[in-house]
N, CA, C and O atoms as CSV, one atom per row, in Angstrom:
chain,resi,resn,atom,element,x,y,z
A,1,UNK,N,N,223.201,120.643,213.108
A,1,UNK,CA,C,222.311,121.011,212.035
A,1,UNK,C,C,222.699,122.346,211.388
A,1,UNK,O,O,222.769,122.451,210.164
A,2,UNK,N,N,222.953,123.374,212.228
A,2,UNK,CA,C,223.252,124.699,211.686
A,2,UNK,C,C,224.613,125.174,212.161
A,2,UNK,O,O,225.044,124.871,213.273
A,3,UNK,N,N,225.283,125.926,211.294
A,3,UNK,CA,C,226.639,126.385,211.583
A,3,UNK,C,C,226.736,127.862,211.948
A,3,UNK,O,O,227.724,128.288,212.545
A,4,UNK,N,N,225.709,128.656,211.591
A,4,UNK,CA,C,225.752,130.098,211.820
A,4,UNK,C,C,224.344,130.566,212.183
A,4,UNK,O,O,223.515,130.804,211.305
A,5,UNK,N,N,224.084,130.694,213.470
A,5,UNK,CA,C,222.729,130.949,213.967
A,5,UNK,C,C,222.610,132.373,214.508
A,5,UNK,O,O,223.479,132.858,215.233
A,6,UNK,N,N,221.518,133.023,214.139
A,6,UNK,CA,C,221.193,134.366,214.612
A,6,UNK,C,C,220.007,134.260,215.569
A,6,UNK,O,O,218.993,133.643,215.245
A,7,UNK,N,N,220.142,134.868,216.753
A,7,UNK,CA,C,219.080,134.820,217.760
A,7,UNK,C,C,218.698,136.245,218.155
A,7,UNK,O,O,219.331,136.828,219.035
A,8,UNK,N,N,217.668,136.815,217.516
A,8,UNK,CA,C,217.198,138.147,217.911
A,8,UNK,C,C,216.418,138.037,219.227
A,8,UNK,O,O,215.604,137.130,219.399
A,9,UNK,N,N,216.673,138.960,220.143
A,9,UNK,CA,C,215.948,138.948,221.419
A,9,UNK,C,C,215.455,140.345,221.766
A,9,UNK,O,O,215.970,141.356,221.287
A,10,UNK,N,N,214.436,140.360,222.617
A,10,UNK,CA,C,213.964,141.604,223.224
A,10,UNK,C,C,214.693,141.747,224.544
A,10,UNK,O,O,214.917,140.749,225.229
A,11,UNK,N,N,215.060,142.930,224.910
A,11,UNK,CA,C,215.767,143.134,226.167
A,11,UNK,C,C,214.835,143.416,227.329
A,11,UNK,O,O,215.248,143.348,228.487
A,12,UNK,N,N,213.593,143.729,227.036
A,12,UNK,CA,C,212.687,144.125,228.112
A,12,UNK,C,C,211.886,142.980,228.702
A,12,UNK,O,O,211.293,143.142,229.769
A,13,UNK,N,N,211.848,141.822,228.042
A,13,UNK,CA,C,210.988,140.767,228.576
A,13,UNK,C,C,211.729,139.626,229.258
A,13,UNK,O,O,211.119,138.876,230.019
A,14,UNK,N,N,213.021,139.474,229.009
A,14,UNK,CA,C,213.786,138.423,229.656
A,14,UNK,C,C,213.334,137.018,229.295
A,14,UNK,O,O,213.733,136.064,229.963
A,15,UNK,N,N,212.528,136.858,228.277
A,15,UNK,CA,C,211.992,135.560,227.912
A,15,UNK,C,C,212.786,134.837,226.845
A,15,UNK,O,O,212.201,134.120,226.033
A,16,UNK,N,N,214.082,134.997,226.818
A,16,UNK,CA,C,214.884,134.402,225.763
A,16,UNK,C,C,215.422,133.019,226.106
A,16,UNK,O,O,216.127,132.423,225.292
A,17,UNK,N,N,215.110,132.492,227.283
A,17,UNK,CA,C,215.637,131.206,227.702
A,17,UNK,C,C,215.227,130.089,226.752
A,17,UNK,O,O,216.039,129.221,226.431
A,18,UNK,N,N,213.982,130.100,226.301
A,18,UNK,CA,C,213.500,129.053,225.394
A,18,UNK,C,C,214.204,129.157,224.043
A,18,UNK,O,O,214.559,128.140,223.447
A,19,UNK,N,N,214.406,130.374,223.562
A,19,UNK,CA,C,215.135,130.571,222.310
A,19,UNK,C,C,216.562,130.050,222.429
A,19,UNK,O,O,217.076,129.408,221.514
A,20,UNK,N,N,217.193,130.330,223.556
A,20,UNK,CA,C,218.568,129.880,223.765
A,20,UNK,C,C,218.644,128.362,223.858
A,20,UNK,O,O,219.585,127.755,223.347
A,21,UNK,N,N,217.667,127.752,224.501
A,21,UNK,CA,C,217.648,126.289,224.623
A,21,UNK,C,C,217.536,125.648,223.241
A,21,UNK,O,O,218.263,124.703,222.934
A,22,UNK,N,N,216.637,126.154,222.414
A,22,UNK,CA,C,216.486,125.625,221.059
A,22,UNK,C,C,217.753,125.879,220.238
A,22,UNK,O,O,218.181,125.020,219.467
A,23,UNK,N,N,218.341,127.041,220.404
A,23,UNK,CA,C,219.570,127.369,219.673
A,23,UNK,C,C,220.664,126.354,219.986
A,23,UNK,O,O,221.344,125.870,219.082
A,24,UNK,N,N,220.832,126.033,221.264
A,24,UNK,CA,C,221.855,125.042,221.641
A,24,UNK,C,C,221.544,123.678,221.027
A,24,UNK,O,O,222.461,122.945,220.656
A,25,UNK,N,N,220.270,123.334,220.918
A,25,UNK,CA,C,219.863,122.054,220.331
A,25,UNK,C,C,220.148,122.013,218.832
A,25,UNK,O,O,220.585,120.988,218.308
A,26,UNK,N,N,219.901,123.121,218.145
A,26,UNK,CA,C,220.052,123.170,216.688
A,26,UNK,C,C,221.487,123.386,216.213
A,26,UNK,O,O,221.803,123.124,215.052
A,27,UNK,N,N,222.341,123.854,217.089
A,27,UNK,CA,C,223.705,124.236,216.696
A,27,UNK,C,C,224.610,123.017,216.515
A,27,UNK,O,O,224.655,122.118,217.355
A,28,UNK,N,N,225.326,123.020,215.393
A,28,UNK,CA,C,226.395,122.038,215.206
A,28,UNK,C,C,227.497,122.336,216.212
A,28,UNK,O,O,227.573,123.436,216.758
A,29,UNK,N,N,228.341,121.354,216.448
A,29,UNK,CA,C,229.499,121.599,217.300
A,29,UNK,C,C,230.368,122.668,216.638
A,29,UNK,O,O,230.690,122.574,215.454
A,30,UNK,N,N,230.738,123.675,217.409
A,30,UNK,CA,C,231.552,124.766,216.886
A,30,UNK,C,C,230.770,125.806,216.109
A,30,UNK,O,O,231.367,126.662,215.456
A,31,UNK,N,N,229.455,125.753,216.163
A,31,UNK,CA,C,228.632,126.720,215.427
A,31,UNK,C,C,228.859,128.137,215.952
A,31,UNK,O,O,229.141,128.343,217.132
A,32,UNK,N,N,228.729,129.095,215.056
A,32,UNK,CA,C,228.801,130.509,215.423
A,32,UNK,C,C,227.388,130.943,215.797
A,32,UNK,O,O,226.450,130.759,215.022
A,33,UNK,N,N,227.241,131.517,216.982
A,33,UNK,CA,C,225.933,131.985,217.452
A,33,UNK,C,C,226.036,133.475,217.747
A,33,UNK,O,O,226.913,133.919,218.489
A,34,UNK,N,N,225.123,134.237,217.150
A,34,UNK,CA,C,225.098,135.681,217.346
A,34,UNK,C,C,223.746,136.069,217.941
A,34,UNK,O,O,222.697,135.789,217.361
A,35,UNK,N,N,223.783,136.711,219.095
A,35,UNK,CA,C,222.573,137.198,219.757
A,35,UNK,C,C,222.468,138.681,219.432
A,35,UNK,O,O,223.397,139.445,219.693
A,36,UNK,N,N,221.336,139.088,218.864
A,36,UNK,CA,C,221.162,140.487,218.470
A,36,UNK,C,C,219.929,141.100,219.101
A,36,UNK,O,O,218.964,140.416,219.442
A,37,UNK,N,N,219.996,142.406,219.243
A,37,UNK,CA,C,218.835,143.209,219.613
A,37,UNK,C,C,218.830,144.401,218.670
A,37,UNK,O,O,219.873,144.999,218.403
A,38,UNK,N,N,217.659,144.737,218.173
A,38,UNK,CA,C,217.547,145.871,217.260
A,38,UNK,C,C,216.902,147.048,217.996
A,38,UNK,O,O,215.788,146.947,218.510
A,39,UNK,N,N,217.625,148.153,218.031
A,39,UNK,CA,C,217.119,149.394,218.603
A,39,UNK,C,C,216.493,150.177,217.457
A,39,UNK,O,O,217.165,150.521,216.484
A,40,UNK,N,N,215.215,150.449,217.584
A,40,UNK,CA,C,214.559,151.224,216.525
A,40,UNK,C,C,215.054,152.664,216.559
A,40,UNK,O,O,215.303,153.230,217.624
A,41,UNK,N,N,215.189,153.238,215.382
A,41,UNK,CA,C,215.623,154.628,215.281
A,41,UNK,C,C,214.566,155.535,215.910
A,41,UNK,O,O,213.363,155.346,215.728
A,42,UNK,N,N,215.051,156.515,216.647
A,42,UNK,CA,C,214.164,157.480,217.294
A,42,UNK,C,C,214.034,158.682,216.374
A,42,UNK,O,O,215.044,159.221,215.923
A,43,UNK,N,N,212.815,159.114,216.088
A,43,UNK,CA,C,212.640,160.271,215.199
A,43,UNK,C,C,213.357,161.516,215.736
A,43,UNK,O,O,213.468,161.711,216.947
A,44,UNK,N,N,213.833,162.339,214.827
A,44,UNK,CA,C,214.572,163.554,215.196
A,44,UNK,C,C,213.766,164.482,216.097
A,44,UNK,O,O,214.325,165.109,216.997
A,45,UNK,N,N,212.467,164.576,215.865
A,45,UNK,CA,C,211.681,165.487,216.689
A,45,UNK,C,C,211.615,165.011,218.138
A,45,UNK,O,O,211.343,165.810,219.034
A,46,UNK,N,N,211.858,163.730,218.381
A,46,UNK,CA,C,211.904,163.203,219.744
A,46,UNK,C,C,213.302,163.405,220.336
A,46,UNK,O,O,213.449,163.887,221.460
A,47,UNK,N,N,214.314,163.034,219.569
A,47,UNK,CA,C,215.684,163.157,220.097
A,47,UNK,C,C,216.065,164.610,220.376
A,47,UNK,O,O,216.932,164.877,221.209
A,48,UNK,N,N,215.429,165.537,219.691
A,48,UNK,CA,C,215.708,166.959,219.935
A,48,UNK,C,C,215.310,167.364,221.351
A,48,UNK,O,O,215.826,168.345,221.887
A,49,UNK,N,N,214.400,166.614,221.953
A,49,UNK,CA,C,213.913,166.934,223.300
A,49,UNK,C,C,214.594,166.112,224.392
A,49,UNK,O,O,214.290,166.291,225.571
A,50,UNK,N,N,215.498,165.225,224.028
A,50,UNK,CA,C,216.178,164.362,225.001
A,50,UNK,C,C,217.660,164.704,225.012
A,50,UNK,O,O,218.297,164.806,223.963
A,51,UNK,N,N,218.194,164.877,226.203
A,51,UNK,CA,C,219.621,165.195,226.315
A,51,UNK,C,C,220.455,164.029,225.769
A,51,UNK,O,O,220.077,162.867,225.915
A,52,UNK,N,N,221.575,164.347,225.150
A,52,UNK,CA,C,222.435,163.339,224.535
A,52,UNK,C,C,222.969,162.337,225.566
A,52,UNK,O,O,223.097,161.150,225.264
A,53,UNK,N,N,223.281,162.807,226.777
A,53,UNK,CA,C,223.794,161.893,227.799
A,53,UNK,C,C,222.757,160.845,228.199
A,53,UNK,O,O,223.113,159.721,228.553
A,54,UNK,N,N,221.490,161.208,228.145
A,54,UNK,CA,C,220.419,160.250,228.438
A,54,UNK,C,C,220.348,159.195,227.332
A,54,UNK,O,O,220.208,158.005,227.614
A,55,UNK,N,N,220.444,159.627,226.088
A,55,UNK,CA,C,220.447,158.684,224.970
A,55,UNK,C,C,221.666,157.760,225.031
A,55,UNK,O,O,221.550,156.555,224.809
A,56,UNK,N,N,222.833,158.331,225.333
A,56,UNK,CA,C,224.056,157.534,225.436
A,56,UNK,C,C,223.948,156.498,226.549
A,56,UNK,O,O,224.354,155.349,226.376
A,57,UNK,N,N,223.403,156.903,227.681
A,57,UNK,CA,C,223.235,155.983,228.815
A,57,UNK,C,C,222.271,154.851,228.454
A,57,UNK,O,O,222.515,153.700,228.816
A,58,UNK,N,N,221.198,155.153,227.758
A,58,UNK,CA,C,220.240,154.125,227.336
A,58,UNK,C,C,220.899,153.122,226.389
A,58,UNK,O,O,220.670,151.916,226.487
A,59,UNK,N,N,221.705,153.628,225.490
A,59,UNK,CA,C,222.410,152.772,224.538
A,59,UNK,C,C,223.399,151.858,225.264
A,59,UNK,O,O,223.477,150.666,224.968
A,60,UNK,N,N,224.154,152.417,226.212
A,60,UNK,CA,C,225.120,151.619,226.978
A,60,UNK,C,C,224.415,150.559,227.827
A,60,UNK,O,O,224.904,149.436,227.952
A,61,UNK,N,N,223.280,150.910,228.402
A,61,UNK,CA,C,222.504,149.951,229.186
A,61,UNK,C,C,222.023,148.808,228.302
A,61,UNK,O,O,222.077,147.647,228.708
A,62,UNK,N,N,221.557,149.122,227.106
A,62,UNK,CA,C,221.107,148.088,226.168
A,62,UNK,C,C,222.264,147.168,225.785
A,62,UNK,O,O,222.092,145.950,225.730
A,63,UNK,N,N,223.443,147.739,225.518
A,63,UNK,CA,C,224.614,146.918,225.168
A,63,UNK,C,C,224.981,145.982,226.310
A,63,UNK,O,O,225.299,144.816,226.079
A,64,UNK,N,N,224.939,146.478,227.523
A,64,UNK,CA,C,225.283,145.658,228.687
A,64,UNK,C,C,224.266,144.519,228.887
A,64,UNK,O,O,224.655,143.378,229.135
A,65,UNK,N,N,222.981,144.828,228.778
A,65,UNK,CA,C,221.947,143.782,228.897
A,65,UNK,C,C,222.124,142.722,227.819
A,65,UNK,O,O,221.972,141.529,228.082
A,66,UNK,N,N,222.441,143.153,226.624
A,66,UNK,CA,C,222.629,142.219,225.518
A,66,UNK,C,C,223.850,141.333,225.753
A,66,UNK,O,O,223.794,140.123,225.533
A,67,UNK,N,N,224.944,141.930,226.198
A,67,UNK,CA,C,226.151,141.137,226.508
A,67,UNK,C,C,225.862,140.101,227.594
A,67,UNK,O,O,226.298,138.954,227.492
A,68,UNK,N,N,225.124,140.506,228.636
A,68,UNK,CA,C,224.776,139.581,229.712
A,68,UNK,C,C,223.901,138.436,229.216
A,68,UNK,O,O,224.086,137.287,229.617
A,69,UNK,N,N,222.959,138.749,228.352
A,69,UNK,CA,C,222.092,137.700,227.800
A,69,UNK,C,C,222.900,136.746,226.930
A,69,UNK,O,O,222.757,135.529,227.050
A,70,UNK,N,N,223.741,137.280,226.062
A,70,UNK,CA,C,224.535,136.439,225.160
A,70,UNK,C,C,225.492,135.543,225.934
A,70,UNK,O,O,225.833,134.455,225.469
A,71,UNK,N,N,225.925,135.984,227.098
A,71,UNK,CA,C,226.845,135.193,227.915
A,71,UNK,C,C,226.212,133.886,228.395
A,71,UNK,O,O,226.920,132.984,228.844
A,72,UNK,N,N,224.893,133.779,228.305
A,72,UNK,CA,C,224.204,132.548,228.696
A,72,UNK,C,C,224.469,131.409,227.714
A,72,UNK,O,O,224.228,130.246,228.038
A,73,UNK,N,N,224.958,131.729,226.529
A,73,UNK,CA,C,225.334,130.713,225.545
A,73,UNK,C,C,226.853,130.798,225.384
A,73,UNK,O,O,227.362,131.783,224.849
A,74,UNK,N,N,227.577,129.778,225.842
A,74,UNK,CA,C,229.042,129.826,225.733
A,74,UNK,C,C,229.499,130.075,224.291
A,74,UNK,O,O,229.079,129.383,223.364
A,75,UNK,N,N,230.361,131.073,224.126
A,75,UNK,CA,C,230.916,131.386,222.812
A,75,UNK,C,C,230.062,132.279,221.937
A,75,UNK,O,O,230.494,132.655,220.847
A,76,UNK,N,N,228.860,132.632,222.377
A,76,UNK,CA,C,227.991,133.490,221.568
A,76,UNK,C,C,228.499,134.927,221.594
A,76,UNK,O,O,229.076,135.378,222.583
A,77,UNK,N,N,228.276,135.631,220.499
A,77,UNK,CA,C,228.634,137.045,220.450
A,77,UNK,C,C,227.360,137.885,220.498
A,77,UNK,O,O,226.282,137.421,220.126
A,78,UNK,N,N,227.500,139.109,220.955
A,78,UNK,CA,C,226.364,140.034,221.078
A,78,UNK,C,C,226.549,141.178,220.100
A,78,UNK,O,O,227.631,141.758,220.008
A,79,UNK,N,N,225.484,141.505,219.363
A,79,UNK,CA,C,225.530,142.599,218.400
A,79,UNK,C,C,224.275,143.454,218.579
A,79,UNK,O,O,223.152,142.960,218.477
A,80,UNK,N,N,224.485,144.736,218.845
A,80,UNK,CA,C,223.382,145.685,218.957
A,80,UNK,C,C,223.239,146.392,217.616
A,80,UNK,O,O,224.187,147.006,217.127
A,81,UNK,N,N,222.056,146.304,217.025
A,81,UNK,CA,C,221.799,146.877,215.705
A,81,UNK,C,C,220.814,148.031,215.816
A,81,UNK,O,O,220.126,148.175,216.826
A,82,UNK,N,N,220.748,148.856,214.769
A,82,UNK,CA,C,219.809,149.976,214.706
A,82,UNK,C,C,218.982,149.869,213.440
A,82,UNK,O,O,219.495,149.506,212.382
A,83,UNK,N,N,217.689,150.188,213.553
A,83,UNK,CA,C,216.835,150.228,212.379
A,83,UNK,C,C,215.490,149.579,212.627
A,83,UNK,O,O,215.088,149.348,213.768
A,84,UNK,N,N,214.802,149.292,211.533
A,84,UNK,CA,C,213.522,148.595,211.587
A,84,UNK,C,C,213.810,147.138,211.953
A,84,UNK,O,O,214.601,146.489,211.268
A,85,UNK,N,N,213.193,146.605,213.015
A,85,UNK,CA,C,213.582,145.278,213.504
A,85,UNK,C,C,213.583,144.160,212.454
A,85,UNK,O,O,214.619,143.526,212.253
A,86,UNK,N,N,212.483,143.906,211.794
A,86,UNK,CA,C,212.422,142.781,210.851
A,86,UNK,C,C,213.377,142.970,209.680
A,86,UNK,O,O,214.110,142.049,209.320
A,87,UNK,N,N,213.371,144.135,209.098
A,87,UNK,CA,C,214.230,144.409,207.948
A,87,UNK,C,C,215.708,144.317,208.341
A,87,UNK,O,O,216.522,143.788,207.584
A,88,UNK,N,N,216.048,144.829,209.517
A,88,UNK,CA,C,217.426,144.801,209.991
A,88,UNK,C,C,217.890,143.375,210.265
A,88,UNK,O,O,219.022,143.016,209.940
A,89,UNK,N,N,217.028,142.567,210.858
A,89,UNK,CA,C,217.357,141.161,211.126
A,89,UNK,C,C,217.584,140.420,209.808
A,89,UNK,O,O,218.574,139.702,209.665
A,90,UNK,N,N,216.687,140.587,208.860
A,90,UNK,CA,C,216.825,139.910,207.564
A,90,UNK,C,C,218.085,140.367,206.829
A,90,UNK,O,O,218.799,139.545,206.254
A,91,UNK,N,N,218.360,141.662,206.845
A,91,UNK,CA,C,219.567,142.171,206.183
A,91,UNK,C,C,220.830,141.631,206.846
A,91,UNK,O,O,221.782,141.251,206.164
A,92,UNK,N,N,220.836,141.599,208.167
A,92,UNK,CA,C,221.997,141.060,208.877
A,92,UNK,C,C,222.206,139.595,208.495
A,92,UNK,O,O,223.336,139.166,208.263
A,93,UNK,N,N,221.124,138.837,208.430
A,93,UNK,CA,C,221.222,137.420,208.055
A,93,UNK,C,C,221.811,137.256,206.656
A,93,UNK,O,O,222.642,136.377,206.431
A,94,UNK,N,N,221.384,138.098,205.720
A,94,UNK,CA,C,221.911,138.027,204.361
A,94,UNK,C,C,223.388,138.391,204.311
A,94,UNK,O,O,224.179,137.718,203.651
A,95,UNK,N,N,223.754,139.455,205.010
A,95,UNK,CA,C,225.130,139.962,204.962
A,95,UNK,C,C,226.135,139.070,205.689
A,95,UNK,O,O,227.333,139.142,205.414
A,96,UNK,N,N,225.661,138.226,206.616
A,96,UNK,CA,C,226.573,137.424,207.435
A,96,UNK,C,C,226.398,135.915,207.215
A,96,UNK,O,O,226.823,135.113,208.047
A,97,UNK,N,N,225.780,135.536,206.107
A,97,UNK,CA,C,225.611,134.125,205.747
A,97,UNK,C,C,225.009,133.289,206.878
A,97,UNK,O,O,225.462,132.176,207.144
A,98,UNK,N,N,224.002,133.825,207.530
A,98,UNK,CA,C,223.290,133.107,208.590
A,98,UNK,C,C,222.522,131.959,207.944
A,98,UNK,O,O,221.893,132.145,206.902
A,99,UNK,N,N,222.567,130.772,208.554
A,99,UNK,CA,C,221.802,129.656,207.988
A,99,UNK,C,C,220.566,129.316,208.819
A,99,UNK,O,O,219.775,128.460,208.422
A,100,UNK,N,N,220.389,129.977,209.965
A,100,UNK,CA,C,219.192,129.753,210.780
A,100,UNK,C,C,218.961,130.957,211.686
A,100,UNK,O,O,219.900,131.500,212.268
A,101,UNK,N,N,217.712,131.362,211.796
A,101,UNK,CA,C,217.311,132.407,212.740
A,101,UNK,C,C,216.367,131.753,213.734
A,101,UNK,O,O,215.413,131.080,213.343
A,102,UNK,N,N,216.633,131.952,215.023
A,102,UNK,CA,C,215.740,131.473,216.084
A,102,UNK,C,C,215.144,132.711,216.725
A,102,UNK,O,O,215.853,133.498,217.353
A,103,UNK,N,N,213.835,132.883,216.566
A,103,UNK,CA,C,213.184,134.117,217.024
A,103,UNK,C,C,211.919,133.781,217.802
A,103,UNK,O,O,211.169,132.883,217.422
A,104,UNK,N,N,211.690,134.499,218.878
A,104,UNK,CA,C,210.476,134.322,219.669
A,104,UNK,C,C,209.360,135.188,219.095
A,104,UNK,O,O,209.603,136.239,218.501
A,105,UNK,N,N,208.144,134.722,219.287
A,105,UNK,CA,C,206.985,135.476,218.811
A,105,UNK,C,C,205.965,135.568,219.931
A,105,UNK,O,O,205.707,134.596,220.641
A,106,UNK,N,N,205.396,136.746,220.076
A,106,UNK,CA,C,204.308,136.890,221.041
A,106,UNK,C,C,203.050,136.292,220.421
A,106,UNK,O,O,202.999,136.017,219.223
A,107,UNK,N,N,202.046,136.098,221.257
A,107,UNK,CA,C,200.788,135.594,220.718
A,107,UNK,C,C,200.135,136.677,219.875
A,107,UNK,O,O,200.187,137.861,220.209
A,108,UNK,N,N,199.528,136.259,218.791
A,108,UNK,CA,C,198.923,137.217,217.869
A,108,UNK,C,C,197.785,137.982,218.522
A,108,UNK,O,O,197.004,137.433,219.301
A,109,UNK,N,N,197.713,139.237,218.193
A,109,UNK,CA,C,196.643,140.086,218.676
A,109,UNK,C,C,195.972,140.782,217.507
A,109,UNK,O,O,196.338,140.572,216.351
A,110,UNK,N,N,195.008,141.595,217.812
A,110,UNK,CA,C,194.239,142.283,216.788
A,110,UNK,C,C,195.130,143.141,215.890
A,110,UNK,O,O,194.926,143.178,214.677
A,111,UNK,N,N,196.117,143.832,216.474
A,111,UNK,CA,C,196.960,144.705,215.666
A,111,UNK,C,C,197.797,143.926,214.667
A,111,UNK,O,O,198.181,144.473,213.633
A,112,UNK,N,N,198.091,142.658,214.948
A,112,UNK,CA,C,198.892,141.861,214.025
A,112,UNK,C,C,198.158,141.576,212.719
A,112,UNK,O,O,198.794,141.287,211.705
A,113,UNK,N,N,196.854,141.652,212.728
A,113,UNK,CA,C,196.099,141.447,211.500
A,113,UNK,C,C,196.475,142.526,210.485
A,113,UNK,O,O,196.546,142.253,209.287
A,114,UNK,N,N,196.714,143.735,210.953
A,114,UNK,CA,C,197.009,144.849,210.076
A,114,UNK,C,C,198.507,145.136,209.945
A,114,UNK,O,O,198.975,145.516,208.872
A,115,UNK,N,N,199.246,144.956,211.018
A,115,UNK,CA,C,200.649,145.345,211.036
A,115,UNK,C,C,201.575,144.154,210.837
A,115,UNK,O,O,202.497,144.228,210.026
A,116,UNK,N,N,201.357,143.078,211.544
A,116,UNK,CA,C,202.229,141.904,211.492
A,116,UNK,C,C,203.349,142.022,212.505
A,116,UNK,O,O,203.910,143.100,212.703
A,117,UNK,N,N,203.667,140.931,213.132
A,117,UNK,CA,C,204.718,140.940,214.140
A,117,UNK,C,C,206.086,140.886,213.476
A,117,UNK,O,O,206.200,140.559,212.294
A,118,UNK,N,N,207.111,141.205,214.233
A,118,UNK,CA,C,208.478,141.128,213.719
A,118,UNK,C,C,208.781,139.709,213.265
A,118,UNK,O,O,209.354,139.507,212.195
A,119,UNK,N,N,208.398,138.724,214.071
A,119,UNK,CA,C,208.680,137.328,213.714
A,119,UNK,C,C,208.034,136.949,212.389
A,119,UNK,O,O,208.669,136.295,211.562
A,120,UNK,N,N,206.798,137.342,212.174
A,120,UNK,CA,C,206.139,136.961,210.916
A,120,UNK,C,C,206.779,137.647,209.718
A,120,UNK,O,O,206.848,137.064,208.636
A,121,UNK,N,N,207.241,138.865,209.896
A,121,UNK,CA,C,207.927,139.556,208.800
A,121,UNK,C,C,209.283,138.920,208.522
A,121,UNK,O,O,209.688,138.802,207.366
A,122,UNK,N,N,209.989,138.508,209.581
A,122,UNK,CA,C,211.270,137.824,209.397
A,122,UNK,C,C,211.052,136.525,208.636
A,122,UNK,O,O,211.803,136.215,207.712
A,123,UNK,N,N,210.039,135.768,209.011
A,123,UNK,CA,C,209.743,134.492,208.332
A,123,UNK,C,C,209.513,134.713,206.839
A,123,UNK,O,O,210.005,133.945,206.013
A,124,UNK,N,N,208.778,135.743,206.501
A,124,UNK,CA,C,208.446,135.985,205.089
A,124,UNK,C,C,209.635,136.425,204.240
A,124,UNK,O,O,209.647,136.192,203.032
A,125,UNK,N,N,210.634,137.056,204.856
A,125,UNK,CA,C,211.713,137.645,204.056
A,125,UNK,C,C,213.105,137.098,204.335
A,125,UNK,O,O,214.063,137.495,203.671
A,126,UNK,N,N,213.236,136.212,205.284
A,126,UNK,CA,C,214.564,135.706,205.652
A,126,UNK,C,C,215.179,134.886,204.533
A,126,UNK,O,O,214.476,134.202,203.789
A,127,UNK,N,N,216.504,134.961,204.420
A,127,UNK,CA,C,217.209,134.204,203.386
A,127,UNK,C,C,217.579,132.786,203.849
A,127,UNK,O,O,218.324,132.082,203.167
A,128,UNK,N,N,217.055,132.375,205.009
A,128,UNK,CA,C,217.462,131.100,205.593
A,128,UNK,C,C,216.305,130.484,206.368
A,128,UNK,O,O,215.197,131.020,206.377
A,129,UNK,N,N,216.567,129.368,207.009
A,129,UNK,CA,C,215.561,128.734,207.869
A,129,UNK,C,C,215.271,129.638,209.055
A,129,UNK,O,O,216.155,130.332,209.556
A,130,UNK,N,N,214.012,129.619,209.500
A,130,UNK,CA,C,213.618,130.402,210.663
A,130,UNK,C,C,212.825,129.478,211.600
A,130,UNK,O,O,211.853,128.847,211.183
A,131,UNK,N,N,213.240,129.406,212.839
A,131,UNK,CA,C,212.515,128.659,213.862
A,131,UNK,C,C,211.856,129.687,214.769
A,131,UNK,O,O,212.537,130.508,215.385
A,132,UNK,N,N,210.528,129.641,214.849
A,132,UNK,CA,C,209.780,130.593,215.649
A,132,UNK,C,C,209.355,129.912,216.936
A,132,UNK,O,O,208.767,128.830,216.913
A,133,UNK,N,N,209.653,130.548,218.054
A,133,UNK,CA,C,209.295,130.054,219.383
A,133,UNK,C,C,208.077,130.804,219.870
A,133,UNK,O,O,208.004,132.027,219.751
A,134,UNK,N,N,207.136,130.085,220.408
A,134,UNK,CA,C,205.949,130.701,221.012
A,134,UNK,C,C,205.977,130.497,222.488
A,134,UNK,O,O,205.067,130.938,223.190
């Protein structure tokens, strides 16, 4: 069905198995699959109080977790991005001719009425099909 699939994941919950299963189902033979995680930018007033080696170690740990997760899908690549999660995912999809995004969504809560989840923002602005997993 799809030739170029983007799979954004969270690194802290480990709940990407369902997203990966759907991705394998939706992928054409030989499809390109990219697993991404978006690291939100840390404000300068916060980073000024954190040693650089601590920030570097956190970044390396995130890259390693992402590589390990992506390895669960044969041939998938891992990309660690920086920025606002929804906007960064949508921009990446536009810039890399993604034809499908498979993204997990948490159950809606009170704050989502005012803020909106990353998945709902991706759905509204994505340049391609979006499959949301609950």
